[in-house]
N, CA, C and O atoms as a GROMACS GRO file, in nm:
protein
  320
    1MET      N    1   1.452  -5.391  -8.121
    1MET     CA    2   1.446  -5.346  -8.259
    1MET      C    3   1.589  -5.324  -8.308
    1MET      O    4   1.668  -5.257  -8.242
    2THR      N    5   1.622  -5.379  -8.423
    2THR     CA    6   1.755  -5.363  -8.478
    2THR      C    7   1.769  -5.228  -8.544
    2THR      O    8   1.670  -5.161  -8.571
    3VAL      N    9   1.891  -5.188  -8.570
    3VAL     CA   10   1.917  -5.060  -8.635
    3VAL      C   11   1.852  -5.058  -8.773
    3VAL      O   12   1.787  -4.960  -8.810
    4LYS      N   13   1.870  -5.166  -8.849
    4LYS     CA   14   1.812  -5.169  -8.983
    4LYS      C   15   1.660  -5.162  -8.977
    4LYS      O   16   1.598  -5.095  -9.059
    5GLN      N   17   1.599  -5.232  -8.881
    5GLN     CA   18   1.453  -5.231  -8.872
    5GLN      C   19   1.402  -5.091  -8.842
    5GLN      O   20   1.298  -5.051  -8.894
    6SER      N   21   1.473  -5.017  -8.759
    6SER     CA   22   1.426  -4.883  -8.725
    6SER      C   23   1.430  -4.790  -8.846
    6SER      O   24   1.362  -4.687  -8.847
    7ARG      N   25   1.507  -4.824  -8.948
    7ARG     CA   26   1.516  -4.742  -9.067
    7ARG      C   27   1.413  -4.780  -9.173
    7ARG      O   28   1.402  -4.712  -9.274
    8LEU      N   29   1.339  -4.888  -9.152
    8LEU     CA   30   1.240  -4.931  -9.252
    8LEU      C   31   1.110  -4.856  -9.234
    8LEU      O   32   1.062  -4.834  -9.122
    9SER      N   33   1.054  -4.816  -9.346
    9SER     CA   34   0.922  -4.754  -9.342
    9SER      C   35   0.817  -4.862  -9.320
    9SER      O   36   0.844  -4.981  -9.337
   10GLU      N   37   0.697  -4.819  -9.284
   10GLU     CA   38   0.587  -4.915  -9.268
   10GLU      C   39   0.562  -4.990  -9.397
   10GLU      O   40   0.533  -5.109  -9.396
   11SER      N   41   0.573  -4.920  -9.508
   11SER     CA   42   0.551  -4.981  -9.638
   11SER      C   43   0.652  -5.092  -9.664
   11SER      O   44   0.614  -5.201  -9.709
   12LEU      N   45   0.781  -5.067  -9.637
   12LEU     CA   46   0.881  -5.172  -9.658
   12LEU      C   47   0.860  -5.288  -9.563
   12LEU      O   48   0.884  -5.403  -9.599
   13GLU      N   49   0.815  -5.260  -9.442
   13GLU     CA   50   0.782  -5.368  -9.349
   13GLU      C   51   0.669  -5.453  -9.406
   13GLU      O   52   0.671  -5.576  -9.394
   14ASP      N   53   0.569  -5.388  -9.468
   14ASP     CA   54   0.459  -5.461  -9.531
   14ASP      C   55   0.511  -5.553  -9.640
   14ASP      O   56   0.465  -5.667  -9.654
   15TYR      N   57   0.606  -5.504  -9.719
   15TYR     CA   58   0.664  -5.588  -9.824
   15TYR      C   59   0.731  -5.711  -9.765
   15TYR      O   60   0.715  -5.822  -9.817
   16LEU      N   61   0.806  -5.693  -9.657
   16LEU     CA   62   0.871  -5.808  -9.593
   16LEU      C   63   0.768  -5.910  -9.546
   16LEU      O   64   0.786  -6.030  -9.564
   17GLU      N   65   0.661  -5.861  -9.485
   17GLU     CA   66   0.556  -5.953  -9.438
   17GLU      C   67   0.494  -6.031  -9.554
   17GLU      O   68   0.472  -6.151  -9.543
   18ILE      N   69   0.467  -5.962  -9.663
   18ILE     CA   70   0.405  -6.028  -9.778
   18ILE      C   71   0.501  -6.129  -9.841
   18ILE      O   72   0.459  -6.238  -9.880
   19ILE      N   73   0.628  -6.094  -9.851
   19ILE     CA   74   0.725  -6.188  -9.906
   19ILE      C   75   0.734  -6.312  -9.817
   19ILE      O   76   0.740  -6.424  -9.868
   20LEU      N   77   0.735  -6.293  -9.686
   20LEU     CA   78   0.737  -6.407  -9.593
   20LEU      C   79   0.614  -6.495  -9.615
   20LEU      O   80   0.626  -6.617  -9.620
   21ASP      N   81   0.498  -6.434  -9.628
   21ASP     CA   82   0.374  -6.509  -9.651
   21ASP      C   83   0.382  -6.586  -9.783
   21ASP      O   84   0.346  -6.704  -9.788
   22LEU      N   85   0.428  -6.522  -9.888
   22LEU     CA   86   0.438  -6.589 -10.018
   22LEU      C   87   0.541  -6.701 -10.016
   22LEU      O   88   0.520  -6.805 -10.077
   23GLU      N   89   0.652  -6.680  -9.946
   23GLU     CA   90   0.752  -6.787  -9.934
   23GLU      C   91   0.693  -6.906  -9.860
   23GLU      O   92   0.720  -7.021  -9.894
   24THR      N   93   0.613  -6.878  -9.758
   24THR     CA   94   0.553  -6.985  -9.680
   24THR      C   95   0.454  -7.066  -9.763
   24THR      O   96   0.448  -7.189  -9.753
   25THR      N   97   0.375  -6.996  -9.845
   25THR     CA   98   0.271  -7.065  -9.921
   25THR      C   99   0.316  -7.112 -10.059
   25THR      O  100   0.265  -7.211 -10.110
   26HIS      N  101   0.412  -7.040 -10.121
   26HIS     CA  102   0.453  -7.072 -10.259
   26HIS      C  103   0.602  -7.099 -10.274
   26HIS      O  104   0.648  -7.121 -10.386
   27LYS      N  105   0.679  -7.098 -10.166
   27LYS     CA  106   0.825  -7.118 -10.164
   27LYS      C  107   0.905  -6.997 -10.211
   27LYS      O  108   1.016  -6.975 -10.164
   28VAL      N  109   0.851  -6.919 -10.304
   28VAL     CA  110   0.917  -6.798 -10.352
   28VAL      C  111   0.811  -6.692 -10.376
   28VAL      O  112   0.692  -6.721 -10.383
   29ALA      N  113   0.855  -6.568 -10.387
   29ALA     CA  114   0.765  -6.458 -10.419
   29ALA      C  115   0.799  -6.406 -10.558
   29ALA      O  116   0.914  -6.411 -10.602
   30ARG      N  117   0.697  -6.357 -10.627
   30ARG     CA  118   0.717  -6.294 -10.758
   30ARG      C  119   0.665  -6.151 -10.748
   30ARG      O  120   0.574  -6.122 -10.671
   31THR      N  121   0.725  -6.063 -10.827
   31THR     CA  122   0.683  -5.923 -10.828
   31THR      C  123   0.533  -5.912 -10.851
   31THR      O  124   0.466  -5.834 -10.784
   32LYS      N  125   0.482  -5.989 -10.945
   32LYS     CA  126   0.339  -5.985 -10.979
   32LYS      C  127   0.252  -6.020 -10.857
   32LYS      O  128   0.153  -5.952 -10.831
   33ASP      N  129   0.290  -6.124 -10.785
   33ASP     CA  130   0.212  -6.166 -10.668
   33ASP      C  131   0.216  -6.061 -10.557
   33ASP      O  132   0.115  -6.037 -10.490
   34ILE      N  133   0.332  -5.999 -10.538
   34ILE     CA  134   0.345  -5.895 -10.437
   34ILE      C  135   0.256  -5.776 -10.474
   34ILE      O  136   0.187  -5.720 -10.389
   35ALA      N  137   0.259  -5.738 -10.602
   35ALA     CA  138   0.179  -5.624 -10.650
   35ALA      C  139   0.030  -5.649 -10.625
   35ALA      O  140  -0.042  -5.559 -10.583
   36ILE      N  141  -0.015  -5.770 -10.652
   36ILE     CA  142  -0.155  -5.805 -10.632
   36ILE      C  143  -0.191  -5.793 -10.484
   36ILE      O  144  -0.294  -5.735 -10.450
   37LYS      N  145  -0.108  -5.849 -10.396
   37LYS     CA  146  -0.136  -5.843 -10.252
   37LYS      C  147  -0.130  -5.701 -10.196
   37LYS      O  148  -0.206  -5.667 -10.105
   38MET      N  149  -0.042  -5.619 -10.251
   38MET     CA  150  -0.028  -5.481 -10.203
   38MET      C  151  -0.129  -5.387 -10.268
   38MET      O  152  -0.156  -5.279 -10.216
   39GLY      N  153  -0.186  -5.428 -10.382
   39GLY     CA  154  -0.280  -5.343 -10.453
   39GLY      C  155  -0.210  -5.228 -10.523
   39GLY      O  156  -0.265  -5.118 -10.532
   40VAL      N  157  -0.088  -5.253 -10.573
   40VAL     CA  158  -0.010  -5.150 -10.642
   40VAL      C  159   0.039  -5.204 -10.776
   40VAL      O  160   0.024  -5.322 -10.807
   41GLN      N  161   0.099  -5.115 -10.855
   41GLN     CA  162   0.155  -5.154 -10.984
   41GLN      C  163   0.289  -5.227 -10.964
   41GLN      O  164   0.357  -5.207 -10.864
   42GLN      N  165   0.324  -5.311 -11.061
   42GLN     CA  166   0.449  -5.386 -11.051
   42GLN      C  167   0.571  -5.294 -11.045
   42GLN      O  168   0.670  -5.328 -10.979
   43GLY      N  169   0.566  -5.179 -11.112
   43GLY     CA  170   0.677  -5.085 -11.108
   43GLY      C  171   0.701  -5.030 -10.968
   43GLY      O  172   0.815  -5.006 -10.929
   44THR      N  173   0.594  -5.011 -10.893
   44THR     CA  174   0.605  -4.965 -10.754
   44THR      C  175   0.675  -5.071 -10.670
   44THR      O  176   0.759  -5.040 -10.586
   45VAL      N  177   0.639  -5.196 -10.694
   45VAL     CA  178   0.698  -5.308 -10.620
   45VAL      C  179   0.847  -5.316 -10.650
   45VAL      O  180   0.927  -5.338 -10.559
   46SER      N  181   0.886  -5.298 -10.775
   46SER     CA  182   1.027  -5.308 -10.814
   46SER      C  183   1.114  -5.210 -10.736
   46SER      O  184   1.224  -5.245 -10.694
   47GLY      N  185   1.065  -5.087 -10.718
   47GLY     CA  186   1.141  -4.988 -10.642
   47GLY      C  187   1.160  -5.029 -10.498
   47GLY      O  188   1.269  -5.014 -10.442
   48ALA      N  189   1.055  -5.082 -10.437
   48ALA     CA  190   1.064  -5.126 -10.298
   48ALA      C  191   1.157  -5.246 -10.285
   48ALA      O  192   1.235  -5.255 -10.189
   49LEU      N  193   1.149  -5.338 -10.381
   49LEU     CA  194   1.235  -5.457 -10.377
   49LEU      C  195   1.382  -5.418 -10.392
   49LEU      O  196   1.468  -5.477 -10.327
   50LYS      N  197   1.409  -5.322 -10.476
   50LYS     CA  198   1.546  -5.275 -10.494
   50LYS      C  199   1.599  -5.221 -10.361
   50LYS      O  200   1.713  -5.250 -10.323
   51SER      N  201   1.518  -5.144 -10.292
   51SER     CA  202   1.557  -5.088 -10.162
   51SER      C  203   1.583  -5.199 -10.060
   51SER      O  204   1.683  -5.194  -9.988
   52LEU      N  205   1.494  -5.297 -10.052
   52LEU     CA  206   1.511  -5.408  -9.958
   52LEU      C  207   1.634  -5.490  -9.994
   52LEU      O  208   1.705  -5.539  -9.905
   53GLY      N  209   1.660  -5.507 -10.123
   53GLY     CA  210   1.779  -5.580 -10.167
   53GLY      C  211   1.907  -5.508 -10.127
   53GLY      O  212   2.003  -5.571 -10.084
   54GLU      N  213   1.907  -5.376 -10.142
   54GLU     CA  214   2.024  -5.296 -10.104
   54GLU      C  215   2.051  -5.302  -9.954
   54GLU      O  216   2.165  -5.290  -9.911
   55LYS      N  217   1.945  -5.322  -9.876
   55LYS     CA  218   1.960  -5.333  -9.730
   55LYS      C  219   1.999  -5.476  -9.689
   55LYS      O  220   2.021  -5.503  -9.571
   56GLY      N  221   2.007  -5.567  -9.786
   56GLY     CA  222   2.046  -5.704  -9.755
   56GLY      C  223   1.936  -5.788  -9.694
   56GLY      O  224   1.963  -5.889  -9.629
   57LEU      N  225   1.810  -5.747  -9.714
   57LEU     CA  226   1.698  -5.819  -9.652
   57LEU      C  227   1.632  -5.919  -9.747
   57LEU      O  228   1.563  -6.011  -9.702
   58ILE      N  229   1.653  -5.902  -9.876
   58ILE     CA  230   1.598  -5.997  -9.974
   58ILE      C  231   1.702  -6.026 -10.080
   58ILE      O  232   1.795  -5.948 -10.102
   59ASN      N  233   1.684  -6.139 -10.147
   59ASN     CA  234   1.760  -6.172 -10.266
   59ASN      C  235   1.672  -6.131 -10.383
   59ASN      O  236   1.564  -6.185 -10.403
   60TYR      N  237   1.719  -6.034 -10.460
   60TYR     CA  238   1.636  -5.979 -10.567
   60TYR      C  239   1.719  -5.946 -10.689
   60TYR      O  240   1.822  -5.879 -10.682
   61ARG      N  241   1.671  -5.996 -10.802
   61ARG     CA  242   1.721  -5.957 -10.934
   61ARG      C  243   1.597  -5.937 -11.019
   61ARG      O  244   1.503  -6.016 -11.011
   62PRO      N  245   1.596  -5.831 -11.101
   62PRO     CA  246   1.478  -5.809 -11.186
   62PRO      C  247   1.443  -5.934 -11.267
   62PRO      O  248   1.531  -6.005 -11.315
   63TYR      N  249   1.314  -5.960 -11.280
   63TYR     CA  250   1.260  -6.074 -11.355
   63TYR      C  251   1.295  -6.209 -11.296
   63TYR      O  252   1.295  -6.310 -11.366
   64SER      N  253   1.325  -6.211 -11.167
   64SER     CA  254   1.359  -6.335 -11.100
   64SER      C  255   1.271  -6.350 -10.975
   64SER      O  256   1.200  -6.257 -10.936
   65PHE      N  257   1.277  -6.467 -10.914
   65PHE     CA  258   1.204  -6.489 -10.790
   65PHE      C  259   1.269  -6.409 -10.678
   65PHE      O  260   1.388  -6.378 -10.683
   66ILE      N  261   1.190  -6.378 -10.577
   66ILE     CA  262   1.238  -6.302 -10.462
   66ILE      C  263   1.233  -6.393 -10.340
   66ILE      O  264   1.133  -6.460 -10.316
   67THR      N  265   1.340  -6.395 -10.265
   67THR     CA  266   1.344  -6.471 -10.140
   67THR      C  267   1.404  -6.382 -10.032
   67THR      O  268   1.481  -6.290 -10.060
   68LEU      N  269   1.368  -6.410  -9.909
   68LEU     CA  270   1.422  -6.337  -9.795
   68LEU      C  271   1.561  -6.390  -9.761
   68LEU      O  272   1.586  -6.510  -9.771
   69THR      N  273   1.650  -6.302  -9.722
   69THR     CA  274   1.778  -6.345  -9.666
   69THR      C  275   1.750  -6.390  -9.522
   69THR      O  276   1.642  -6.362  -9.470
   70PRO      N  277   1.844  -6.458  -9.458
   70PRO     CA  278   1.820  -6.495  -9.317
   70PRO      C  279   1.785  -6.374  -9.231
   70PRO      O  280   1.696  -6.383  -9.146
   71GLU      N  281   1.855  -6.262  -9.251
   71GLU     CA  282   1.825  -6.142  -9.173
   71GLU      C  283   1.686  -6.088  -9.207
   71GLU      O  284   1.612  -6.046  -9.118
   72GLY      N  285   1.650  -6.091  -9.336
   72GLY     CA  286   1.518  -6.046  -9.379
   72GLY      C  287   1.407  -6.132  -9.322
   72GLY      O  288   1.303  -6.082  -9.280
   73ALA      N  289   1.429  -6.263  -9.320
   73ALA     CA  290   1.330  -6.356  -9.264
   73ALA      C  291   1.311  -6.330  -9.115
   73ALA      O  292   1.199  -6.330  -9.065
   74LYS      N  293   1.422  -6.309  -9.045
   74LYS     CA  294   1.415  -6.281  -8.901
   74LYS      C  295   1.335  -6.153  -8.876
   74LYS      O  296   1.248  -6.149  -8.790
   75MET      N  297   1.366  -6.051  -8.952
   75MET     CA  298   1.298  -5.922  -8.936
   75MET      C  299   1.149  -5.936  -8.969
   75MET      O  300   1.065  -5.882  -8.898
   76ALA      N  301   1.117  -6.008  -9.076
   76ALA     CA  302   0.976  -6.026  -9.115
   76ALA      C  303   0.898  -6.098  -9.005
   76ALA      O  304   0.784  -6.063  -8.976
   77ARG      N  305   0.961  -6.199  -8.944
   77ARG     CA  306   0.893  -6.270  -8.835
   77ARG      C  307   0.873  -6.179  -8.714
   77ARG      O  308   0.771  -6.188  -8.646
   78GLU      N  309   0.971  -6.091  -8.686
   78GLU     CA  310   0.957  -5.997  -8.574
   78GLU      C  311   0.845  -5.897  -8.599
   78GLU      O  312   0.774  -5.859  -8.506
   79ILE      N  313   0.830  -5.855  -8.723
   79ILE     CA  314   0.727  -5.757  -8.760
   79ILE      C  315   0.588  -5.818  -8.751
   79ILE      O  316   0.493  -5.754  -8.707
   80THR      N  317   0.577  -5.944  -8.794
   80THR     CA  318   0.447  -6.009  -8.803
   80THR      C  319   0.382  -6.030  -8.668
   80THR      O  320   0.272  -6.084  -8.659
   0.00000   0.00000   0.00000
């Protein structure tokens, strides 16, 4: 387990897994799609994405597609 992974909550790990799944099936993830899969509001997703972006695990800008960084992809595969 990496240092960064040990600092992730279960919820943030779930977001990484969902983003990996969406990238696999749709090439990119959108906030709306993540919200639907998580069963939460889009505003909730935005906060989590900001946190993951600050940790360097995803490429995220508001109103844009979300993709995993190489480190984020590696971590998501380890979690899955």
